[in-house]
C-alpha positions as CSV (number, residue, x, y, z in Angstrom):
1,M,-264.8,19.8,231.3
2,F,-263.4,16.5,230.1
3,G,-259.9,15.3,231.1
4,S,-257.2,17.9,230.8
5,V,-253.9,16.6,229.5
6,P,-250.7,18.2,230.9
7,T,-247.8,18.7,228.5
8,Q,-244.2,19.6,229.0
9,A,-243.0,23.0,227.9
10,K,-241.2,23.3,224.6
11,A,-239.4,26.2,223.0
12,L,-239.5,26.8,219.3
13,A,-236.0,28.3,219.4
14,E,-234.5,24.9,220.2
15,Y,-235.5,23.7,216.7
16,Q,-233.5,26.4,214.9
17,P,-230.4,24.1,214.5
18,V,-232.6,21.5,212.8
19,I,-234.8,23.7,210.5
20,G,-232.8,26.9,210.1
21,R,-233.4,30.5,211.0
22,D,-235.6,31.4,208.0
23,R,-238.2,28.8,208.7
24,L,-238.2,29.7,212.4
25,E,-238.9,33.4,211.5
26,E,-241.7,32.3,209.1
27,I,-243.5,30.6,212.0
28,R,-243.0,33.6,214.3
29,C,-244.5,36.0,211.7
30,L,-247.6,33.8,211.5
31,A,-247.8,33.5,215.3
32,D,-247.6,37.3,215.7
33,Q,-251.0,37.6,214.0
34,L,-252.5,35.2,216.6
35,Q,-251.2,36.4,219.9
36,G,-253.4,35.4,222.8
37,A,-255.8,33.3,220.6
38,R,-257.3,30.5,222.6
39,V,-257.0,27.0,221.1
40,L,-258.5,23.7,222.2
41,H,-257.6,20.3,220.9
42,V,-260.0,17.4,221.7
43,N,-259.3,13.8,221.1
44,A,-260.0,10.3,222.6
45,T,-256.8,9.4,224.4
46,A,-253.8,11.0,226.0
47,Y,-251.4,8.2,225.1
48,G,-250.9,5.5,222.5
49,G,-251.1,6.3,218.8
50,G,-250.0,9.1,216.6
51,V,-252.6,11.7,217.5
52,A,-251.5,11.8,221.1
53,E,-247.9,12.0,220.1
54,L,-248.6,14.9,217.8
55,L,-250.5,16.9,220.4
56,A,-247.9,16.3,223.1
57,T,-245.6,18.5,221.0
58,L,-247.9,20.7,219.0
59,V,-249.8,22.1,222.0
60,P,-246.8,23.3,224.0
61,L,-245.3,24.8,220.8
62,M,-248.5,26.7,220.2
63,N,-248.2,28.1,223.8
64,D,-244.5,29.0,223.3
65,V,-245.3,31.2,220.2
66,G,-248.0,33.1,222.0
67,L,-251.2,31.3,221.7
68,Q,-253.1,29.9,224.7
69,A,-253.5,26.2,223.8
70,D,-255.2,23.4,225.8
71,W,-255.6,19.7,225.2
72,Q,-258.7,17.8,226.5
73,V,-259.6,14.1,226.3
74,I,-263.3,13.1,226.1
75,K,-265.0,10.9,228.6
76,G,-265.9,7.4,227.4
77,A,-266.5,3.8,228.6
78,E,-265.6,0.5,227.0
79,E,-268.9,0.3,225.2
80,F,-268.1,3.6,223.5
81,F,-264.6,2.7,222.5
82,Q,-265.9,-0.7,221.1
83,V,-268.2,1.3,218.9
84,T,-265.6,3.9,217.8
85,K,-263.1,1.2,217.0
86,A,-265.7,-0.4,214.7
87,L,-266.4,3.0,213.3
88,H,-262.7,3.6,212.6
89,N,-262.5,0.3,210.8
90,A,-265.6,1.0,208.7
91,L,-264.2,4.4,207.7
92,Q,-261.0,2.7,206.6
93,G,-262.9,0.3,204.4
94,G,-263.3,-2.7,206.7
95,Q,-265.8,-4.9,205.0
96,K,-266.7,-6.8,208.2
97,A,-267.3,-3.6,210.2
98,V,-271.0,-3.1,210.7
99,I,-272.4,-0.1,212.6
100,S,-275.9,-0.9,213.8
101,E,-278.4,1.7,214.9
102,E,-277.8,0.7,218.5
103,M,-274.1,1.4,218.0
104,W,-274.8,4.8,216.5
105,E,-277.0,5.6,219.5
106,T,-274.1,4.7,221.8
107,W,-271.9,7.1,219.8
108,R,-274.5,9.8,220.0
109,R,-275.1,9.3,223.7
110,Y,-271.4,9.8,224.6
111,N,-271.0,12.7,222.3
112,R,-274.1,14.3,223.9
113,L,-272.6,13.6,227.4
114,N,-269.4,15.3,226.4
115,A,-271.3,18.2,225.0
116,E,-272.9,18.6,228.5
117,L,-269.4,18.6,230.0
118,F,-268.0,21.1,227.6
119,D,-266.5,24.2,229.4
120,L,-268.0,27.3,227.8
121,D,-264.8,29.2,227.9
122,D,-264.5,31.3,224.7
123,Y,-262.0,29.4,222.5
124,D,-261.1,31.1,219.3
125,F,-260.3,27.7,217.6
126,V,-261.5,24.3,218.6
127,V,-259.9,21.3,216.8
128,I,-261.8,18.0,217.1
129,H,-259.7,15.0,216.2
130,D,-261.2,12.0,214.4
131,P,-264.7,10.3,214.6
132,Q,-264.8,9.6,218.3
133,P,-265.8,13.2,219.3
134,A,-267.0,14.4,215.9
135,G,-270.6,14.9,217.1
136,L,-269.6,17.3,219.8
137,L,-270.3,20.4,217.9
138,T,-273.8,19.3,216.9
139,F,-274.8,18.4,220.4
140,L,-273.2,21.5,221.9
141,Q,-275.3,23.6,219.5
142,Q,-278.4,21.8,220.6
143,R,-277.5,22.4,224.2
144,L,-276.9,26.1,223.8
145,G,-279.6,26.8,221.2
146,R,-276.9,28.6,219.2
147,R,-273.6,28.1,217.6
148,P,-270.7,28.2,220.1
149,H,-268.0,30.9,219.9
150,G,-265.0,30.5,217.7
151,K,-264.0,28.5,214.6
152,W,-264.5,24.7,214.8
153,I,-262.2,22.4,212.9
154,W,-262.5,18.6,212.3
155,R,-259.1,16.9,211.9
156,C,-259.4,13.5,210.2
157,H,-256.3,11.3,210.6
158,I,-258.0,8.4,208.7
159,D,-257.7,7.3,205.1
160,L,-261.3,7.7,204.0
161,T,-260.8,6.6,200.4
162,E,-262.6,3.3,200.8
163,A,-265.0,4.2,203.7
164,R,-268.2,2.2,203.9
165,P,-270.7,4.5,202.1
166,E,-273.5,4.0,204.6
167,V,-271.2,4.8,207.5
168,W,-269.8,7.9,205.9
169,A,-273.3,9.0,205.0
170,H,-274.3,8.8,208.6
171,L,-271.2,10.7,209.9
172,R,-271.1,13.4,207.2
173,P,-273.9,15.7,208.4
174,Y,-272.0,16.0,211.8
175,I,-268.8,17.0,209.9
176,E,-270.6,19.5,207.8
177,Q,-271.3,21.6,210.9
178,Y,-267.6,22.5,211.1
179,D,-266.0,25.6,209.7
180,A,-263.0,23.6,208.3
181,A,-261.8,20.1,208.0
182,I,-258.1,18.9,207.9
183,F,-257.0,15.8,206.0
184,T,-253.6,14.2,205.5
185,M,-253.9,13.9,201.8
186,E,-256.2,15.4,199.1
187,S,-257.2,11.8,198.1
188,Y,-258.7,11.3,201.5
189,V,-261.3,14.1,201.1
190,K,-264.7,12.8,200.2
191,S,-266.2,14.4,197.2
192,D,-269.6,14.9,198.8
193,L,-268.2,16.7,201.9
194,R,-269.4,20.3,202.1
195,V,-267.4,22.5,204.6
196,P,-266.3,26.1,204.1
197,R,-262.6,25.3,204.1
198,I,-260.5,22.1,203.6
199,A,-256.8,22.0,204.5
200,I,-254.3,19.4,203.7
201,M,-251.7,18.7,206.5
202,P,-249.6,15.6,206.6
203,P,-248.6,14.9,210.2
204,A,-245.0,15.3,211.4
205,I,-242.6,14.1,214.0
206,D,-240.8,16.0,216.8
207,P,-237.0,15.6,216.1
208,L,-236.1,16.6,219.7
209,S,-238.5,14.3,221.5
210,P,-237.2,11.3,223.5
211,K,-238.4,9.1,220.6
212,N,-236.3,10.9,218.0
213,A,-233.4,12.6,219.8
214,D,-229.8,11.3,219.3
215,M,-228.7,8.5,221.5
216,A,-225.3,7.2,222.5
217,C,-224.3,3.7,221.2
218,E,-223.8,2.6,224.8
219,E,-227.3,3.5,225.8
220,I,-228.8,1.7,222.7
221,R,-226.9,-1.5,223.6
222,A,-227.9,-1.3,227.3
223,I,-231.6,-1.0,226.4
224,L,-231.5,-3.9,223.9
225,T,-229.7,-6.1,226.4
226,R,-232.3,-5.2,229.1
227,Y,-235.0,-6.7,226.9
228,G,-233.0,-9.7,225.7
229,V,-232.3,-8.5,222.2
230,D,-228.7,-9.2,221.0
231,P,-227.2,-5.9,219.8
232,D,-224.6,-7.8,217.8
233,R,-227.0,-9.6,215.5
234,P,-229.2,-8.1,212.7
235,I,-232.5,-6.6,213.7
236,V,-235.6,-5.6,211.8
237,S,-238.5,-3.9,213.6
238,Q,-242.0,-2.7,213.3
239,V,-243.4,-0.1,215.8
240,S,-247.2,-0.2,215.6
241,R,-250.3,-1.0,217.5
242,F,-251.4,-4.7,217.4
243,D,-254.0,-4.0,214.9
244,P,-255.2,-5.8,211.7
245,W,-254.5,-2.8,209.6
246,K,-250.8,-2.9,210.6
247,D,-250.6,-6.6,209.5
248,P,-248.5,-7.9,212.4
249,L,-249.0,-11.5,211.2
250,G,-247.7,-10.6,207.8
251,V,-244.6,-9.0,209.4
252,I,-243.9,-12.3,211.2
253,D,-244.3,-14.2,207.9
254,A,-242.0,-11.9,206.1
255,Y,-239.4,-12.2,208.9
256,R,-239.5,-15.9,208.7
257,A,-239.0,-15.9,205.0
258,V,-235.9,-13.7,205.4
259,K,-234.6,-15.7,208.3
260,E,-234.2,-18.7,206.0
261,K,-231.4,-16.8,204.4
262,V,-230.2,-14.7,207.4
263,R,-230.2,-17.2,210.2
264,D,-229.3,-14.9,213.0
265,L,-232.0,-12.3,212.2
266,Q,-234.1,-10.9,215.1
267,L,-237.6,-9.3,214.9
268,V,-238.7,-6.6,217.4
269,M,-242.3,-5.6,217.4
270,V,-243.3,-2.7,219.7
271,A,-246.8,-1.5,220.4
272,S,-248.4,1.1,222.6
273,M,-251.6,-0.4,224.1
274,A,-254.0,2.5,223.9
275,S,-257.1,3.1,226.1
276,D,-259.3,3.7,223.1
277,D,-258.3,0.5,221.3
278,P,-260.1,-2.5,222.8
279,E,-259.0,-4.8,219.9
280,G,-255.4,-4.3,220.8
281,W,-255.3,-7.3,223.2
282,L,-257.0,-9.6,220.7
283,F,-254.5,-8.9,218.0
284,Y,-251.6,-9.1,220.5
285,E,-252.8,-12.6,221.3
286,R,-253.0,-13.5,217.6
287,T,-249.6,-12.1,217.0
288,A,-248.1,-14.0,220.0
289,R,-249.6,-17.3,218.6
290,R,-248.1,-16.6,215.2
291,A,-244.7,-15.9,216.9
292,G,-245.0,-19.2,218.8
293,E,-241.8,-20.3,220.5
294,D,-239.4,-18.3,218.2
295,F,-237.2,-16.7,220.8
296,D,-235.8,-14.3,218.2
297,I,-239.2,-12.6,218.0
298,F,-239.7,-9.9,220.7
299,L,-243.3,-8.6,221.3
300,L,-243.0,-5.5,223.5
301,S,-245.2,-2.7,224.7
302,N,-245.6,0.2,227.1
303,L,-246.9,-2.3,229.6
304,Q,-243.3,-3.8,229.8
305,G,-241.8,-0.4,230.3
306,V,-241.1,0.3,226.7
307,G,-241.5,4.0,226.2
308,N,-240.4,6.5,223.7
309,W,-236.7,6.3,224.7
310,E,-236.7,2.6,224.3
311,V,-238.5,2.8,220.9
312,N,-235.8,5.2,219.8
313,A,-233.1,2.6,220.7
314,F,-234.8,-0.2,218.9
315,Q,-235.3,1.8,215.8
316,R,-231.7,3.0,215.8
317,A,-230.5,-0.6,216.3
318,S,-232.5,-1.9,213.4
319,Q,-230.9,-2.5,210.0
320,V,-234.3,-2.2,208.4
321,I,-237.6,-0.7,209.7
322,I,-240.9,-2.3,208.5
323,Q,-244.3,-0.7,208.3
324,K,-246.3,-3.4,206.5
325,S,-249.7,-1.6,206.8
326,I,-252.8,-2.6,204.8
327,R,-254.4,0.8,205.6
328,E,-252.5,3.7,207.0
329,G,-253.6,7.3,207.4
330,F,-250.0,8.5,207.5
331,G,-247.7,6.4,209.7
332,L,-245.6,8.6,212.0
333,V,-243.3,5.7,212.7
334,V,-242.2,5.7,209.1
335,A,-241.0,9.3,209.4
336,E,-239.4,8.3,212.7
337,G,-237.5,5.5,211.1
338,L,-236.3,7.7,208.2
339,W,-235.2,10.4,210.6
340,K,-232.9,7.9,212.2
341,G,-231.3,7.2,208.8
342,K,-232.9,3.8,208.4
343,P,-234.4,2.5,205.2
344,V,-238.1,1.7,205.5
345,V,-240.0,-1.1,203.8
346,G,-243.6,0.0,203.9
347,G,-247.0,-1.0,202.6
348,N,-247.9,0.8,199.4
349,V,-251.1,2.3,201.0
350,G,-252.5,5.5,202.4
351,G,-250.0,8.1,203.4
352,I,-246.9,5.9,203.5
353,P,-245.9,6.8,199.9
354,L,-245.6,10.5,201.1
355,H,-242.4,9.6,202.9
356,V,-241.3,6.3,201.5
357,I,-240.3,7.2,198.0
358,D,-239.8,3.8,196.3
359,G,-236.1,3.2,195.6
360,E,-235.0,6.6,197.1
361,T,-235.9,6.5,200.8
362,G,-237.0,2.9,201.1
363,Y,-239.3,0.5,199.3
364,L,-243.0,0.2,198.9
365,V,-244.5,-3.3,198.9
366,S,-247.9,-4.9,198.3
367,S,-247.4,-8.4,199.6
368,T,-245.6,-10.5,202.2
369,E,-243.3,-11.9,199.5
370,E,-242.3,-8.4,198.3
371,C,-241.7,-7.3,201.9
372,A,-239.4,-10.2,202.6
373,E,-237.5,-9.7,199.3
374,R,-236.8,-6.0,200.0
375,V,-235.8,-6.6,203.6
376,L,-233.4,-9.3,202.5
377,Q,-232.0,-7.0,199.8
378,L,-231.3,-4.2,202.3
379,L,-229.7,-6.6,204.9
380,R,-227.3,-7.8,202.2
381,D,-226.5,-4.4,200.6
382,K,-225.4,-2.2,203.4
383,Q,-224.3,0.6,201.1
384,L,-227.8,0.7,199.5
385,A,-229.4,0.8,203.0
386,A,-227.1,3.6,204.1
387,R,-227.8,5.7,201.0
388,L,-231.6,5.3,201.3
389,G,-231.4,6.2,205.0
390,R,-229.4,9.4,204.3
391,V,-231.9,10.5,201.6
392,G,-234.8,9.6,203.9
393,R,-233.6,11.7,206.8
394,E,-233.3,14.8,204.6
395,H,-236.7,14.1,203.1
396,V,-238.2,14.1,206.6
397,R,-236.3,17.3,207.5
398,E,-237.7,19.0,204.5
399,H,-241.4,17.9,204.8
400,F,-242.3,16.1,208.0
401,L,-241.0,17.9,211.1
402,I,-243.4,19.2,213.8
403,T,-242.4,22.8,213.0
404,R,-243.9,22.5,209.5
405,Y,-247.0,21.1,211.1
406,L,-247.2,24.0,213.5
407,R,-246.8,26.4,210.6
408,D,-249.7,24.8,208.8
409,Y,-252.0,25.1,211.8
410,L,-251.0,28.8,212.2
411,S,-251.7,29.4,208.6
412,L,-255.1,27.8,208.8
413,F,-256.0,29.8,211.9
414,V,-255.0,33.1,210.2
415,S,-257.1,32.3,207.2
416,L,-260.2,31.6,209.4
417,R,-260.0,34.8,211.4
């Protein structure tokens, strides 16, 4: 087939202290109706970005409750990922993103290739994530001369509200071959999309993963010191890809405005350089140029050994967490920050308002100036920051943990049988 992604075993029972017995039993009751069902998740990369993080927990939990779940990654070369990055930008409303017929042909060619590689095992549910492999069902049907077994679901993690009309018009016929489509928010669903079933499922975080589990203070200090960050001085951080939609340049500008008042402030920016994001290095270089020779700005990535455990430490050490996105499908890092009891200053876009409730769990901002103002306010008012952080953690517990995401998938599967 494509590339099989190994996952570490997880047990639903371990989440009971976090979510309570009643919710655990609700999940088990749904799973009892799906025992032995074969599930396949297909996406473009095994690491870097929120989709891979979700699947790394969701797939083993599906297996733990009695389903037979697999995770596969499609085959693709740089030319394909250049096209899919442009496609991603166009679907998020990027006005400079142009998808030529030659680019569409590249997309079709790789989807056709992956359809040829598709293992014809009888899956009961196949979940295709995002635009990269969205043509797989169409080309598989052409290969077989019939519709493949099982229910096919397209999971869109992108904010489509300002998608380029001509790009969406080209992609839509491929999506309409599916039995269901999943979106993060109702507002992301295009009005002209015709599929038998639409489900709304905001993503969620794994509270027990290395990225979110509790850490000892000594461990946090040791990790910060290893990367040259002073644990005794104030820290603000943003954990995101180096991507124009995450506005890393605006984050640095906001930090510099705050630093005029808080002279010992440090900024930590952590990214995961993903295999399907060829623009990552370009925006890393732009961000590095904007940072210049400010030794209180730390640009870190997985290439420097910064993994989930290190991200956890940087978020827990931060007084304020920033997610200054211009477009954002959901923003798992926002929920991660809130889960750690930290107030978040986030862009007032996409799915961020689902978990940043303005004035209750953090602040929503629409400009660099607003971002700097709110960060400064939270640095100066520690009681306010602590209160927002406490409320934010409970908000995530109630709405945005991976167990709720698992329950939503199981409910959809039951409804499609």
